[in-house]
N, C-alpha and C positions, 0 to 999 in steps of 0.2 A: 504493500500500500504506500509506504513512504517513497519507494522508488518511483511509483506511478505519479505521486504528487509532485516530486522533484522534476520529473519529466514534463509534466503539464506546466509547471512554473517556468521551466526553461523555454518551452514552446511559446508560452505567453510573453515572456521577455523578448524572445526572438521576433514574435509578431509585432510587439510594440516598437521594437527597433526598426523593423521594416516599414511600419506605418510612419514612424517619425522621419525616416530617411525619404520616404515617398513625399510627405508633406514638404520637407525641405527642398527637394528637387522641384516640386511644383512652384514653391515660392521663388526659387532661383530662376526658373523658366519664365515666370511672370515678370520678375524684375528685369531679366534680360530682354524680354519683349518690349517692356516700357523704355529701356535704354535704347533699343533699336528704333522705336518710334520717335524718341527725342532726337536721336542722331539724324534720322531721315528728315525730320522737320528742320533741324539746324542746317543741314546740307541744302535743303530746298530754299531756305531763307537766304543762305549765302549765294546760291545760284541766282536768285532773284535780285540780290543786291549787286552782284557783278553785272548782270544784264542791265540793271538800272544805271549803274555807273557808266557802262558802255554807251547807253543812250544819251546820258547827260554830256559825256565827253564829245559826242558828235556835234552838239549844238552850243555848248558852253565852254569857256576857258577851263583848263584843267584845275586851277586853284578854286574856281567857283564850284565846279562839280564836286570836288573833294569837300568843300565847306558845306554844301547842301546835304551830302550823304552823312557827314559827321553830325550835323545839327539835327538830323531826323526830320523835323518839320521844315523842309526846305522851301515850301511855298511862301512862308513868311519872309524869307530873305529876298524873294523876287518881287514882292509887292512894292508899289510905289511908295517912296519915302524920301525924306530930306536929309542931306548930309553934305558937309563941305568936302570937296574933292579937288584933287590936282590932276590935270590931264596933260599928256604929252602926245603930240602927233608928229610922225616923221615919215619921210619918203625919199626916194632917189630922184635927184634932179636929172632930167634928160632921159628918164626911163621910157617914156612913151615913144620917143623917137628911136631909142635903142631897140625896143620890142618890135617896132614896125619894120626895122631893117635887118634884124638878126634872126638866125635860125631858132626855132622853138626850143631845141635842146640846149642851146647856149643861154637863152633867157631863163630856162628852168634851173640851170646850174647857178647862175648869178643869184636868183631868188632864193635858192636853197642855202647858199653861203650867207646871204644877207639875213634871212630869217634865223638861221642857226646862231649867228653872231649876236643879234639883238635879243633873241629869245632867252639866252642864258643870262643876259644882264637884267631883263625884266623880272625873271624869277629871283635873281640875287637881291634886287632892291625891293621886292615885295609888291610889285605892281601887278595889275591884272590886264592881260591882253584882251581888250574889249572886242576888237575886230582887226582883221588885216584884209586888205583888198589889193592884190598885186604887190606893189612896192610900198603901199601905205599901211602904217601901223598906228593904232590908237590905243594908248595905255592909260589906265585909270588907277589912281592911288587913293586909298582910304574908302573904297566901296567896290564890291561888298566885303573885301578883306580889310579889317581895321589896320591902320598904318600910322604909327606915331611919327611926327615930323614929316608928313607926307610930301609937303612942298620941297623941303630940303632934299629928301631922297629922290624926288623927281628930277631936280636940277642936277644932282650928282650923277644920276643915271644918264641923263641927257648928255652931260659932258663926256662921260665914259663911252657912250654910244658914238659920239662924234670922233673920238680918238680911235675907237675900234674900227670904224668904217674907213678912216683914213688909211689904215693898213691894207684893207681890201681894195680901196680905190686905186692905190699904187699898182696892185696886181692887175686890176681890171684895165687900167690905162695901158699896161704892157701888152695886154691882149687886144688892145684897140677899142675898148669900151669907154666912152666918154661919159662917165656917171659921177655926179656930185651927190652930196648928202644934204637934205633939207630938214629942218626941224621947227615945229611950232610948239613953244613951251607955254602952256596955259597955266596961269597962276591959280591959287585957291579960289574957287567960285563960291558965290553966295549960295546958301542952301536953297534948293529948288527941286521941283519934281522933274524938271527937264535939264539936260546938260547944256550949259551955256557959259561962254567965257570970251574974253578978249584975248587974242593971240599976238605974240611977238614972233616974227619970222626970223629964223637964224639959218643961214646957209653957208656951206663951205664948198669950194670948187674941188 
């Protein structure tokens, strides 16, 4: 009788152990499934964020696209508002005549060198490339990216742009391209819903 009782107790203990392990496995499986769902959701959100960033970068300057994504509520950044800004516009003097008489491949090469040279300076000084059309570039300081001492930074950038393009101009002249560099530096404008300012034209042969 005692042997039978001990045997039954061992069987009961074994059964309880199996049941406990089964419940533990079920809990682990449920937890793993929840983790998988969470991971799938995070991956889906990241994919959507990457796609959104790609769409924004197609239509907005890179700095603005990054700011909108980081802010979360990017629509507020794009609404009409008032802020004092400094604007710099520059272009290549003689570019229209150059483009009309030069092969397209050569024009593209010059524009690539020009944009690469000035683009690095715009990023370094914290400006936002609002637009570029051919050889014309419009750079805004202090909106939408806040910029302390934006007028001073705009002037320093403009001066460095002029010096940087001088080096390119020498190489362009050796290739027979008669291109100068023109710049309109617009001072800090009064707060307004529209961009408006008086410009001072600065050119260099």
